[in-house]
ZAPASE-345102 format. One record per residue (C-alpha): chain; residue number from 0; x, y, z; residue in three letters. Coordinates in Angstrom, 2 decimals, padded with zeros to 5 digits. Each point is the difference from the previous one (the first is absolute). Layout:
+---+-----+---------+---------+---------+-----+
! c !   k !    east !   north !      up !   r !
+---+-----+---------+---------+---------+-----+
! A ! NUM !       X !       Y !       Z ! ALA !
...
+---+-----+---------+---------+---------+-----+
END
This chain:
+---+-----+---------+---------+---------+-----+
! c !   k !    east !   north !      up !   r !
+---+-----+---------+---------+---------+-----+
! A !   0 ! -022.16 ! -068.65 !  208.83 ! MET !
! A !   1 !  003.42 !  001.44 !  000.66 ! GLU !
! A !   2 !  000.93 ! -000.63 !  003.62 ! LYS !
! A !   3 ! -000.72 !  002.76 !  002.53 ! ILE !
! A !   4 !  003.33 !  000.67 !  001.69 ! THR !
! A !   5 !  001.70 !  002.48 !  002.30 ! LYS !
! A !   6 !  000.83 !  002.08 ! -003.09 ! GLU !
! A !   7 ! -003.68 ! -000.06 ! -001.01 ! THR !
! A !   8 ! -001.11 !  001.43 !  003.34 ! TYR !
! A !   9 !  002.68 !  002.70 ! -000.06 ! LEU !
! A !  10 ! -001.00 !  000.97 ! -003.55 ! LYS !
! A !  11 ! -003.68 !  000.04 !  000.94 ! TRP !
! A !  12 !  000.72 !  002.22 !  002.96 ! TYR !
! A !  13 !  002.08 !  002.48 ! -002.00 ! GLU !
! A !  14 ! -002.39 !  000.04 ! -002.97 ! ASP !
! A !  15 ! -003.20 !  000.37 !  002.01 ! MET !
! A !  16 !  001.52 !  002.63 !  002.25 ! LEU !
! A !  17 !  001.18 !  001.95 ! -003.02 ! PHE !
! A !  18 ! -003.43 ! -000.21 ! -001.66 ! TRP !
! A !  19 ! -001.64 !  001.21 !  003.22 ! ARG !
! A !  20 !  002.42 !  002.93 !  000.49 ! LYS !
! A !  21 ! -000.11 !  000.87 ! -003.71 ! PHE !
! A !  22 ! -003.76 !  000.45 !  000.21 ! GLU !
! A !  23 !  000.19 !  001.78 !  003.35 ! ASP !
! A !  24 !  002.17 !  002.55 ! -001.79 ! LYS !
! A !  25 ! -002.55 !  000.23 ! -002.81 ! LEU !
! A !  26 ! -002.71 !  000.75 !  002.56 ! ALA !
! A !  27 !  002.16 !  002.79 !  001.44 ! ALA !
! A !  28 !  000.77 !  001.65 ! -003.34 ! VAL !
! A !  29 ! -003.63 ! -000.40 ! -001.07 ! TYR !
! A !  30 ! -001.03 !  002.22 !  002.91 ! ILE !
! A !  31 !  002.58 !  002.51 ! -001.28 ! GLN !
! A !  32 ! -001.74 ! -000.22 ! -003.43 ! GLN !
! A !  33 !  003.14 ! -001.27 ! -001.71 ! LYS !
! A !  34 ! -001.98 ! -003.05 ! -001.10 ! VAL !
! A !  35 ! -003.43 !  000.83 ! -001.42 ! ARG !
! A !  36 ! -003.19 ! -001.82 ! -000.86 ! GLY !
! A !  37 ! -000.92 ! -003.26 !  001.71 ! PHE !
! A !  38 !  002.43 ! -001.99 !  002.14 ! LEU !
! A !  39 ! -000.85 ! -003.56 !  001.08 ! HIS !
! A !  40 !  002.50 ! -001.46 !  002.48 ! LEU !
! A !  41 !  000.87 ! -003.65 !  000.67 ! TYR !
! A !  42 !  000.92 !  000.18 !  003.72 ! ASN !
! A !  43 ! -000.92 ! -003.31 !  001.67 ! GLY !
! A !  44 ! -000.30 ! -002.05 ! -003.19 ! GLN !
! A !  45 !  003.73 ! -000.48 ! -000.68 ! GLU !
! A !  46 !  000.00 ! -003.75 !  000.74 ! ALA !
! A !  47 ! -002.21 ! -000.62 ! -003.04 ! VAL !
! A !  48 !  002.70 !  001.38 ! -002.28 ! LEU !
! A !  49 !  003.00 ! -001.41 !  001.89 ! ALA !
! A !  50 ! -001.39 ! -003.54 ! -000.05 ! GLY !
! A !  51 ! -000.99 !  000.20 ! -003.66 ! ALA !
! A !  52 !  003.43 !  001.21 ! -001.10 ! LEU !
! A !  53 !  001.59 ! -002.99 !  001.74 ! HIS !
! A !  54 ! -002.19 ! -002.36 ! -002.05 ! ALA !
! A !  55 !  000.38 !  001.78 ! -003.36 ! MET !
! A !  56 !  002.60 ! -000.32 ! -002.73 ! ASP !
! A !  57 !  000.85 !  003.67 ! -000.47 ! LEU !
! A !  58 !  001.77 ! -000.71 ! -003.29 ! THR !
! A !  59 ! -003.30 ! -000.76 ! -001.75 ! LYS !
! A !  60 ! -003.11 !  000.24 !  002.20 ! ASP !
! A !  61 ! -002.27 !  003.06 ! -000.21 ! ARG !
! A !  62 ! -002.00 !  002.05 !  002.46 ! MET !
! A !  63 ! -002.98 !  002.31 ! -000.45 ! ILE !
! A !  64 ! -002.03 !  001.73 !  002.69 ! THR !
! A !  65 ! -002.29 !  002.92 !  000.82 ! ALA !
! A !  66 !  000.99 !  003.46 !  001.25 ! TYR !
! A !  67 !  001.64 ! -000.99 !  003.31 ! ARG !
! A !  68 !  003.11 ! -000.64 ! -002.04 ! ASN !
! A !  69 !  003.14 !  001.81 !  001.16 ! HIS !
! A !  70 !  001.98 ! -002.73 !  001.74 ! VAL !
! A !  71 ! -000.79 ! -002.90 ! -002.36 ! GLN !
! A !  72 !  002.19 !  001.31 ! -002.85 ! PRO !
! A !  73 !  002.80 !  000.63 !  002.49 ! ILE !
! A !  74 ! -000.25 ! -003.64 !  001.05 ! GLY !
! A !  75 !  000.09 ! -001.03 ! -003.67 ! MET !
! A !  76 !  003.28 !  001.88 ! -000.49 ! GLY !
! A !  77 ! -000.97 !  003.55 ! -001.01 ! VAL !
! A !  78 !  002.30 !  002.72 !  001.37 ! ASP !
! A !  79 ! -001.88 !  001.50 !  002.99 ! PRO !
! A !  80 !  001.40 !  003.44 ! -000.84 ! LYS !
! A !  81 ! -001.88 ! -000.13 ! -003.32 ! LYS !
! A !  82 ! -003.19 ! -001.07 !  001.77 ! VAL !
! A !  83 !  000.17 !  002.96 !  002.37 ! MET !
! A !  84 !  000.84 !  002.35 ! -002.86 ! ALA !
! A !  85 ! -003.09 ! -001.24 ! -001.85 ! GLU !
! A !  86 ! -002.17 !  000.82 !  003.01 ! LEU !
! A !  87 !  001.54 !  003.49 !  000.03 ! TYR !
! A !  88 ! -000.93 !  000.33 ! -003.69 ! GLY !
! A !  89 !  003.66 !  000.37 ! -001.00 ! LYS !
! A !  90 !  001.53 ! -000.85 ! -003.38 ! VAL !
! A !  91 !  002.32 ! -002.58 !  001.61 ! THR !
! A !  92 ! -002.99 ! -002.10 !  001.08 ! GLY !
! A !  93 ! -000.98 ! -003.42 ! -001.30 ! THR !
! A !  94 ! -002.35 !  001.59 ! -002.55 ! SER !
! A !  95 !  001.80 !  003.34 ! -000.31 ! LYS !
! A !  96 ! -002.37 !  001.49 !  002.58 ! GLY !
! A !  97 ! -003.10 ! -000.64 ! -002.12 ! MET !
! A !  98 ! -001.46 ! -002.93 !  001.97 ! GLY !
! A !  99 !  000.13 !  001.09 !  003.60 ! GLY !
! A ! 100 ! -001.00 ! -001.91 !  003.12 ! SER !
! A ! 101 ! -002.59 ! -002.35 ! -001.48 ! MET !
! A ! 102 !  001.84 ! -000.96 ! -003.18 ! HIS !
! A ! 103 !  003.50 ! -001.22 !  000.79 ! ILE !
! A ! 104 !  001.18 ! -002.23 ! -002.86 ! PHE !
! A ! 105 !  003.12 ! -001.83 ! -001.13 ! SER !
! A ! 106 !  000.10 ! -002.13 ! -003.12 ! LYS !
! A ! 107 !  003.63 ! -000.89 !  000.74 ! GLU !
! A ! 108 ! -000.86 ! -001.50 !  003.39 ! HIS !
! A ! 109 ! -003.35 ! -001.46 ! -001.13 ! ARG !
! A ! 110 ! -002.04 !  002.17 !  002.32 ! PHE !
! A ! 111 ! -003.06 !  000.99 ! -002.02 ! HIS !
! A ! 112 ! -001.62 !  002.63 !  002.24 ! GLY !
! A ! 113 ! -001.65 !  001.68 !  001.92 ! GLY !
! A ! 114 ! -003.67 !  000.31 ! -001.23 ! HIS !
! A ! 115 ! -002.46 !  002.60 !  001.25 ! GLY !
! A ! 116 ! -003.20 ! -001.69 ! -001.18 ! ILE !
! A ! 117 ! -001.27 ! -002.34 !  002.73 ! VAL !
! A ! 118 !  000.36 ! -003.54 ! -001.33 ! GLY !
! A ! 119 !  001.32 !  001.23 ! -003.34 ! GLY !
! A ! 120 !  003.23 ! -001.96 !  000.44 ! GLN !
! A ! 121 ! -001.75 ! -003.37 !  000.43 ! ILE !
! A ! 122 ! -000.74 ! -000.73 ! -003.69 ! PRO !
! A ! 123 !  003.32 !  001.60 ! -000.96 ! LEU !
! A ! 124 !  001.86 ! -002.45 !  002.24 ! GLY !
! A ! 125 ! -001.79 ! -002.92 ! -001.62 ! ALA !
! A ! 126 !  000.76 !  001.50 ! -003.41 ! GLY !
! A ! 127 !  003.73 !  000.04 !  000.72 ! MET !
! A ! 128 ! -000.20 ! -003.61 !  001.16 ! ALA !
! A ! 129 ! -001.83 ! -000.86 ! -003.22 ! PHE !
! A ! 130 !  002.79 !  001.63 ! -002.01 ! GLY !
! A ! 131 !  002.64 ! -002.03 !  001.83 ! ASP !
! A ! 132 ! -001.89 ! -003.26 ! -000.54 ! LYS !
! A ! 133 ! -000.64 !  000.82 ! -003.67 ! TYR !
! A ! 134 !  003.71 !  000.70 ! -000.55 ! ALA !
! A ! 135 !  001.08 ! -003.15 !  001.85 ! GLY !
! A ! 136 !  001.76 !  001.82 !  002.83 ! ARG !
! A ! 137 ! -000.03 ! -001.44 !  003.53 ! ASP !
! A ! 138 ! -000.47 !  003.39 !  001.69 ! ASN !
! A ! 139 ! -002.60 !  000.40 !  002.73 ! VAL !
! A ! 140 ! -002.01 !  003.18 !  000.59 ! THR !
! A ! 141 ! -000.96 !  001.11 !  003.51 ! LEU !
! A ! 142 ! -003.16 !  002.09 ! -000.16 ! CYS !
! A ! 143 ! -000.86 !  001.91 !  003.19 ! TYR !
! A ! 144 ! -003.26 !  001.68 !  000.98 ! MET !
! A ! 145 ! -001.61 !  001.43 !  003.13 ! GLY !
! A ! 146 ! -003.05 ! -001.38 !  001.77 ! ASP !
! A ! 147 ! -002.17 !  002.73 ! -001.57 ! GLY !
! A ! 148 !  001.01 ! -001.03 ! -003.54 ! ALA !
! A ! 149 ! -001.49 ! -003.49 !  000.34 ! VAL !
! A ! 150 ! -003.46 !  001.62 ! -000.33 ! ARG !
! A ! 151 !  000.81 !  000.82 ! -003.63 ! GLN !
! A ! 152 ! -001.60 ! -002.10 ! -002.73 ! GLY !
! A ! 153 !  003.30 ! -000.07 ! -001.87 ! SER !
! A ! 154 !  001.39 ! -002.31 !  002.70 ! LEU !
! A ! 155 ! -002.60 ! -002.66 ! -000.77 ! HIS !
! A ! 156 !  000.48 !  000.28 ! -003.75 ! GLU !
! A ! 157 !  003.75 ! -000.29 !  000.49 ! THR !
! A ! 158 ! -000.21 ! -002.96 !  002.39 ! PHE !
! A ! 159 ! -002.18 ! -001.87 ! -002.48 ! ASN !
! A ! 160 !  002.38 !  000.49 ! -002.93 ! LEU !
! A ! 161 !  003.11 ! -000.60 !  002.12 ! ALA !
! A ! 162 ! -001.36 ! -003.43 !  000.97 ! MET !
! A ! 163 ! -001.31 ! -000.75 ! -003.49 ! LEU !
! A ! 164 !  003.42 !  000.70 ! -001.51 ! TRP !
! A ! 165 !  002.02 ! -001.17 !  003.03 ! GLN !
! A ! 166 !  002.04 !  003.19 !  000.08 ! LEU !
! A ! 167 !  003.27 !  000.28 !  001.98 ! PRO !
! A ! 168 ! -001.26 !  002.67 !  002.39 ! VAL !
! A ! 169 ! -000.32 !  000.30 !  003.77 ! VAL !
! A ! 170 ! -002.79 !  002.32 !  001.16 ! PHE !
! A ! 171 !  000.63 !  001.52 !  003.43 ! ILE !
! A ! 172 ! -002.56 !  001.96 !  002.00 ! CYS !
! A ! 173 !  001.68 !  002.19 !  002.61 ! GLU !
! A ! 174 ! -002.88 !  000.10 !  002.43 ! ASN !
! A ! 175 !  000.78 !  002.83 !  002.42 ! ASN !
! A ! 176 ! -003.56 ! -000.01 !  001.25 ! GLY !
! A ! 177 ! -001.42 !  003.30 ! -001.21 ! TYR !
! A ! 178 !  000.45 !  000.61 ! -003.75 ! ALA !
! A ! 179 ! -000.18 !  003.81 ! -000.08 ! MET !
! A ! 180 ! -001.82 !  000.30 !  003.31 ! GLY !
! A ! 181 ! -002.78 ! -002.57 !  000.10 ! THR !
! A ! 182 !  000.55 ! -003.35 !  001.69 ! SER !
! A ! 183 ! -000.31 ! -003.28 ! -001.88 ! VAL !
! A ! 184 ! -002.83 ! -001.00 !  002.34 ! ALA !
! A ! 185 ! -002.08 !  002.97 ! -001.20 ! ARG !
! A ! 186 !  000.54 ! -000.69 ! -003.70 ! THR !
! A ! 187 ! -000.03 ! -003.79 ! -000.29 ! SER !
! A ! 188 ! -002.28 ! -002.76 !  001.30 ! PHE !
! A ! 189 !  003.02 ! -002.30 !  000.17 ! SER !
! A ! 190 !  003.02 !  001.52 !  001.74 ! THR !
! A ! 191 !  002.28 ! -002.84 ! -001.17 ! GLU !
! A ! 192 !  001.13 !  001.60 ! -003.25 ! ILE !
! A ! 193 !  002.13 ! -002.98 ! -001.06 ! TRP !
! A ! 194 ! -003.18 ! -002.03 ! -000.50 ! LYS !
! A ! 195 ! -000.72 !  001.96 ! -003.18 ! LEU !
! A ! 196 !  002.45 ! -002.37 ! -001.69 ! GLY !
! A ! 197 ! -002.20 ! -002.99 !  000.81 ! LEU !
! A ! 198 ! -002.62 !  001.09 ! -002.53 ! GLY !
! A ! 199 !  002.57 ! -000.52 ! -002.75 ! TYR !
! A ! 200 !  001.60 ! -003.11 !  001.51 ! GLU !
! A ! 201 !  003.16 !  002.08 !  000.38 ! MET !
! A ! 202 !  002.47 ! -001.07 !  002.69 ! PRO !
! A ! 203 ! -000.42 !  002.57 !  002.76 ! CYS !
! A ! 204 !  000.44 !  000.67 !  003.67 ! GLY !
! A ! 205 !  000.71 !  002.47 !  002.83 ! PRO !
! A ! 206 !  003.54 !  000.99 !  001.04 ! VAL !
! A ! 207 !  001.39 !  001.80 !  003.05 ! ASP !
! A ! 208 !  001.16 !  003.13 ! -001.79 ! GLY !
! A ! 209 !  001.80 !  001.41 !  003.04 ! MET !
! A ! 210 !  002.66 ! -002.72 ! -000.08 ! ASN !
! A ! 211 !  002.45 ! -000.20 ! -002.95 ! PRO !
! A ! 212 !  000.65 ! -003.69 !  000.68 ! VAL !
! A ! 213 ! -003.63 ! -001.07 ! -000.55 ! THR !
! A ! 214 ! -000.23 !  002.32 ! -003.00 ! VAL !
! A ! 215 !  003.16 ! -001.50 ! -001.55 ! ALA !
! A ! 216 ! -001.20 ! -003.56 !  000.56 ! GLN !
! A ! 217 ! -003.42 !  000.48 ! -001.60 ! GLU !
! A ! 218 !  001.30 !  002.22 ! -002.79 ! MET !
! A ! 219 !  002.65 ! -002.59 ! -000.85 ! SER !
! A ! 220 ! -002.65 ! -002.71 ! -000.45 ! LYS !
! A ! 221 ! -002.16 !  002.27 ! -002.17 ! ALA !
! A ! 222 !  002.91 !  001.16 ! -002.16 ! ILE !
! A ! 223 !  001.24 ! -003.55 ! -000.52 ! GLU !
! A ! 224 ! -003.53 ! -001.09 ! -000.97 ! ARG !
! A ! 225 ! -000.24 !  002.80 ! -002.55 ! ALA !
! A ! 226 !  003.50 ! -000.59 ! -001.41 ! ARG !
! A ! 227 ! -000.57 ! -003.72 ! -000.45 ! SER !
! A ! 228 ! -003.24 !  000.52 ! -001.96 ! GLY !
! A ! 229 ! -002.42 ! -000.52 !  002.87 ! GLY !
! A ! 230 ! -001.78 !  003.31 ! -000.53 ! GLY !
! A ! 231 ! -000.94 !  002.87 !  002.31 ! PRO !
! A ! 232 ! -000.36 !  000.28 !  003.78 ! THR !
! A ! 233 ! -001.91 !  002.52 !  002.11 ! PHE !
! A ! 234 !  001.49 !  000.90 !  003.39 ! LEU !
! A ! 235 ! -001.54 !  002.29 !  002.59 ! GLU !
! A ! 236 !  002.78 !  001.67 !  002.01 ! MET !
! A ! 237 ! -001.52 !  001.04 !  003.31 ! LYS !
! A ! 238 !  001.94 !  003.15 !  000.83 ! THR !
! A ! 239 ! -000.50 !  003.48 !  001.42 ! TYR !
! A ! 240 !  000.99 !  003.56 ! -000.82 ! ARG !
! A ! 241 !  000.98 !  002.33 !  002.82 ! TYR !
! A ! 242 ! -000.62 !  003.20 ! -001.91 ! ARG !
! A ! 243 ! -003.17 !  001.08 ! -001.78 ! GLY !
! A ! 244 ! -001.07 ! -001.06 ! -003.47 ! HIS !
! A ! 245 !  001.79 !  003.11 ! -001.22 ! SER !
! A ! 246 !  001.49 !  003.05 !  001.70 ! MET !
! A ! 247 ! -003.40 !  001.72 ! -000.15 ! SER !
! A ! 248 ! -001.73 ! -002.77 !  001.99 ! ASP !
! A ! 249 ! -001.31 !  001.15 !  003.41 ! ALA !
! A ! 250 ! -000.40 ! -003.68 !  001.07 ! GLN !
! A ! 251 ! -003.29 !  000.45 !  001.86 ! HIS !
! A ! 252 ! -000.94 ! -003.62 ! -000.79 ! TYR !
! A ! 253 !  002.45 ! -001.53 !  002.52 ! ARG !
! A ! 254 !  001.43 !  000.67 !  003.44 ! THR !
! A ! 255 !  003.58 !  000.78 !  000.97 ! LYS !
! A ! 256 ! -000.13 ! -003.00 !  002.34 ! ASP !
! A ! 257 ! -000.68 ! -002.30 ! -002.95 ! GLU !
! A ! 258 !  003.05 !  001.32 ! -001.85 ! VAL !
! A ! 259 !  002.17 ! -000.47 !  003.09 ! GLU !
! A ! 260 ! -001.21 ! -003.61 !  000.34 ! GLU !
! A ! 261 !  001.18 ! -000.80 ! -003.53 ! TYR !
! A ! 262 !  003.34 !  001.68 !  000.66 ! LYS !
! A ! 263 !  000.64 ! -002.75 !  002.56 ! LYS !
! A ! 264 !  000.38 ! -002.40 ! -002.95 ! ILE !
! A ! 265 !  001.94 !  002.45 ! -002.16 ! ASP !
! A ! 266 !  001.94 ! -001.94 ! -002.69 ! PRO !
! A ! 267 !  003.23 !  001.92 !  000.65 ! ILE !
! A ! 268 ! -000.20 ! -000.69 !  003.73 ! THR !
! A ! 269 ! -000.72 ! -003.69 ! -000.63 ! GLN !
! A ! 270 !  003.09 ! -000.34 ! -002.17 ! VAL !
! A ! 271 !  002.17 !  001.98 !  002.42 ! LEU !
! A ! 272 ! -001.12 ! -002.21 !  002.89 ! ASP !
! A ! 273 !  001.12 ! -003.11 ! -001.90 ! ILE !
! A ! 274 !  003.35 !  001.64 ! -000.80 ! ILE !
! A ! 275 !  000.56 !  000.75 !  003.68 ! LYS !
! A ! 276 ! -001.27 ! -003.37 !  001.27 ! GLU !
! A ! 277 !  002.33 ! -001.89 ! -002.35 ! ASN !
! A ! 278 !  002.87 !  002.46 !  000.45 ! LYS !
! A ! 279 !  000.17 !  000.61 ! -003.75 ! TYR !
! A ! 280 !  001.36 !  003.49 !  000.72 ! ALA !
! A ! 281 !  001.34 !  001.91 !  002.97 ! THR !
! A ! 282 ! -001.61 !  003.20 !  001.27 ! ASP !
! A ! 283 !  002.87 !  001.92 ! -001.58 ! ALA !
! A ! 284 ! -000.60 ! -001.66 ! -003.39 ! GLU !
! A ! 285 ! -003.73 !  000.76 !  000.19 ! ILE !
! A ! 286 !  000.79 !  003.64 !  000.77 ! LYS !
! A ! 287 !  002.30 !  000.02 ! -003.03 ! GLU !
! A ! 288 ! -002.87 ! -001.20 ! -002.20 ! ILE !
! A ! 289 ! -002.26 !  002.71 !  001.46 ! ASP !
! A ! 290 !  002.68 !  002.60 ! -000.71 ! LYS !
! A ! 291 !  000.45 ! -001.26 ! -003.58 ! LYS !
! A ! 292 ! -003.77 !  000.18 ! -000.63 ! VAL !
! A ! 293 ! -000.21 !  003.54 !  001.37 ! LYS !
! A ! 294 !  002.92 !  001.09 ! -002.20 ! SER !
! A ! 295 ! -001.53 ! -001.52 ! -003.14 ! LEU !
! A ! 296 ! -003.35 !  001.71 !  000.60 ! VAL !
! A ! 297 !  001.82 !  003.31 !  000.39 ! LYS !
! A ! 298 !  001.88 ! -000.70 ! -003.24 ! GLU !
! A ! 299 ! -003.29 ! -000.61 ! -001.83 ! CYS !
! A ! 300 ! -001.49 !  003.21 !  001.36 ! GLU !
! A ! 301 !  003.05 !  002.03 ! -000.98 ! GLN !
! A ! 302 ! -000.01 ! -001.48 ! -003.52 ! PHE !
! A ! 303 ! -003.67 !  000.89 ! -000.46 ! ALA !
! A ! 304 !  000.44 !  003.49 !  001.46 ! GLU !
! A ! 305 !  002.96 !  000.83 ! -002.25 ! GLU !
! A ! 306 ! -001.47 ! -001.43 ! -003.21 ! SER !
! A ! 307 ! -001.64 !  002.27 ! -002.58 ! ASP !
! A ! 308 ! -003.65 !  000.14 ! -000.92 ! TYR !
! A ! 309 ! -000.68 ! -001.20 ! -003.58 ! PRO !
! A ! 310 !  000.00 !  002.65 ! -002.74 ! PRO !
! A ! 311 ! -003.40 !  001.03 ! -001.38 ! VAL !
! A ! 312 !  000.75 ! -001.49 ! -003.43 ! ASN !
! A ! 313 !  000.10 ! -003.46 !  001.62 ! GLN !
! A ! 314 ! -003.81 !  000.13 !  000.01 ! LEU !
! A ! 315 !  000.21 ! -000.45 ! -003.75 ! TYR !
! A ! 316 !  002.96 ! -002.36 !  000.00 ! ASP !
! A ! 317 ! -001.74 ! -002.62 !  002.15 ! MET !
! A ! 318 ! -002.91 ! -000.66 ! -002.38 ! VAL !
! A ! 319 ! -000.07 ! -002.35 ! -002.97 ! TYR !
! A ! 320 !  001.39 !  001.22 ! -003.31 ! GLU !
! A ! 321 ! -002.15 ! -000.05 ! -003.11 ! GLN !
! A ! 322 !  001.72 !  000.59 ! -003.34 ! GLU !
! A ! 323 ! -003.08 !  001.35 ! -001.80 ! ASP !
! A ! 324 ! -000.77 !  002.51 !  002.78 ! PHE !
! A ! 325 !  002.75 !  002.60 ! -000.31 ! PRO !
! A ! 326 ! -001.70 !  002.79 !  001.94 ! PHE !
! A ! 327 !  001.77 ! -000.72 !  003.30 ! VAL !
! A ! 328 !  003.75 ! -000.25 ! -000.45 ! GLN !
! A ! 329 !  001.52 ! -002.13 !  002.73 ! HIS !
! A ! 330 !  002.81 ! -002.40 !  000.62 ! LYS !
! A ! 331 !  000.88 ! -002.00 !  003.13 ! ILE !
+---+-----+---------+---------+---------+-----+
END
């Protein structure tokens, strides 16, 4: 694994803070009805992404996840202004405003969604890994899912084939404890989700998902195993979300005290503490980072606000074209 240095911690702090503030802004504009539909926020889970990005090769590795998917493409290199514009439904968005919150996508940056069907991305992630192995590429696919998605039968079918074919894929369960709003303890006899890998003799284990260092270390091992032909790994990232499942979640299933307890191990605070303890940055330099993040979020909001909505004819332009069906004239 690439060494974790002063620069790593400073990047983690700036990135995670930006992701947090970016989504805080989304929550605010959602209340103003500028963003419609569902909105699933990542607050509290940022270390899972930060650690993974440190272990990945962003020039060739892929990522696919469920619908809590706004900050991952930003981490992969997608312009955050385009991500916010997509959530606004604007033509300057990542999918010209046609995907929205749950379907951010970037072929260029190898971020393959954003999937609204619970567990639907699991076989797709294995399929991409199969394609890479078939073509002789040494890419690795990171396939994320929530703790609720592991109840899907497709996970077991996928795990079986991934091991049978030794696919270069890392399966990651972001276990934030509650799926939509029901605790793991109420839906599973075994609360140790990582043990599902044992039934397929798949390398597996639990990871502290609130610390980017532990995430990076375990992800690095799994990615190296996949890249070298050792097959898949299943990691359970034990994390927590501070906000509800979506913006419409009343959160009656947990107490405010519980949320506050988890905030004591907030990934951003953990990283900032290390920066201060090791004097990686002065208070003035940290304030400068905070100011930069705030400015960038404002820039994203302004870009989305000022962008146009897509024209009506785009509804026809964004579907497949069939030569022997001339009744709908369209052109992208």
